C-alpha atoms as one frame of an Amber mdcrd trajectory, in Angstrom:
protein
   3.279   1.621 -16.034   5.328   4.241 -14.196   2.342   5.611 -12.308  -0.558
   4.214 -10.325  -4.297   4.115 -10.970  -7.101   4.942  -8.573  -9.692   2.167
  -8.503 -13.072   1.485  -6.944 -13.699  -1.292  -4.430 -15.490  -3.240  -7.182
 -12.395  -3.131  -9.405 -10.186  -3.996  -6.429 -12.354  -7.049  -5.701 -11.896
  -8.196  -9.305  -8.130  -7.771  -8.974  -8.155  -9.758  -5.733  -9.984 -12.554
  -7.540  -7.148 -12.442 -10.095  -4.528 -12.865  -7.312  -3.504  -9.265  -6.697
  -1.494  -8.420  -3.600  -3.084  -6.002  -1.100  -1.084  -3.840   1.273  -2.632
  -1.828   4.094  -0.740   1.234   5.301  -2.957   2.089   8.279  -1.762   1.973
  11.899  -1.547  -1.397  13.709  -4.669  -0.827  15.817  -6.840  -0.005  12.805
  -5.475  -2.999  10.904  -6.203  -5.312  13.856  -9.752  -3.939  14.136 -10.420
  -4.857  10.497  -8.666  -5.145   7.142  -9.225  -6.524   3.665  -8.922 -10.299
   3.886  -5.416 -11.300   2.837  -3.968  -7.799   3.156  -0.451  -7.344   4.470
   0.189  -4.335   6.696   3.103  -2.173   5.574   4.888   0.391   7.688   8.330
   1.957   7.919   9.658  -1.132   9.712   8.802  -3.712   7.039   8.454  -1.829
   3.751  12.062  -2.423   2.677  11.698  -6.180   3.205   8.439  -6.129   1.242
  10.081  -4.213  -1.619  13.018  -6.622  -1.674  10.890  -9.778  -1.825   7.651
  -8.819  -3.602   6.831  -9.759  -7.187   6.945  -6.364  -8.894   4.864  -7.683
 -11.809   1.944  -8.803  -9.612  -0.934  -6.314  -9.361  -0.616  -4.382  -6.093
  -3.556  -2.654  -4.386  -2.688  -0.082  -1.703  -5.275   0.590   0.993  -5.492
   3.262   3.698  -8.363   4.776   5.705 -10.213   6.790   3.047  -8.106   6.558
  -0.119  -5.891   9.624   0.347  -2.642   8.395   1.924  -2.667   5.326  -0.300
  -2.172   7.548  -3.333   1.212   8.736  -2.065   2.272   5.203  -1.183   1.069
   3.894  -4.561   2.990   6.616  -6.397   6.141   5.725  -4.471   5.763   1.988
  -5.171   5.150   2.658  -8.865   8.164   4.946  -8.915  10.490   2.243  -7.603
   9.454  -0.280 -10.225   6.179  -1.980  -9.326   4.430  -2.301 -12.668   0.719
  -2.486 -11.752  -0.044  -0.321  -8.720  -3.530   0.737  -7.648  -4.834   3.021
  -4.906  -8.182   2.009  -3.409 -10.606   4.937  -3.667 -12.609   5.275  -0.467
 -10.038   3.191   1.371 -10.906   0.557   3.912 -13.952   2.533   5.077 -15.685
   2.152   1.721 -14.408  -1.416   1.254 -15.978  -2.622   4.498 -19.302  -1.016
   3.552 -19.360  -2.735   0.155 -17.690  -6.046   1.035 -18.235  -6.808   4.745
 -17.753 -10.542   4.097 -14.224  -9.809   2.808 -13.029  -8.184   6.042 -10.758
  -9.969   8.511 -10.045  -9.014  12.098  -6.944  -9.570  14.170
């Protein structure tokens, strides 16, 4: 796949159950306040290391605040060779409403 797909929180939860990787592109304070359990925060300082070491065949879910910024990041990741990239519609805000038990803090 050379592009990404937009997915619902329900579909993202299914992918997480199937061992997908989740990356969160929000600012450090927002991430610390709450993020999808198991998510790795990506920013300009660590994205190149992530790209160099990540399994590009593993499903990758990109999360932001509301599902807008994650689309650009997902398109970029798909464009550089990640094969299964997904943008979380509704972002973390919708995720935490639907899956509060799957939110970590700190």
